[in-house]
C-alpha positions, 0 to 999 in steps of 0.5 A: 324895745328889742332885746339888743336895745335893752342890753345897750341901755342896761350897759349904759346905766351900769357905766353911768353908775360906775362914773357916779361912784367914782365922782363921790369921794366916799365910793370912789375906790369901789368905782375905780375897781368896778371900772377896771373889772368892767374894762377887763370884761370888755377886753375878754369879749373883744378877744373872744369875738375876734375884735381889735383890742387896742382901744379897750387896752388904752382905756384900761391903762388910762383907768389904772393911771387915774386910780394910781394918781388919785388913790396912792393908798390903793396902789400900795394895797394892790402892790402889797406894800406895808406902811 
């Protein structure tokens, strides 16, 4: 397999692991944070490569909204609210 194919497979495995972490309740918060960081990296690559950034921004917003709705305690911690 050529180098590009190995990289695509590796990135795919990373994405599958993040989704698996998101589906397991015990690791779901870590999974959502990893997805946010991963999508931030995607946006950085798109910016440096001169590619359109609209799709990564929409995905990032969807991930943030999902995290805020599913984990309100995470939103409180990120906004530094004390309970």
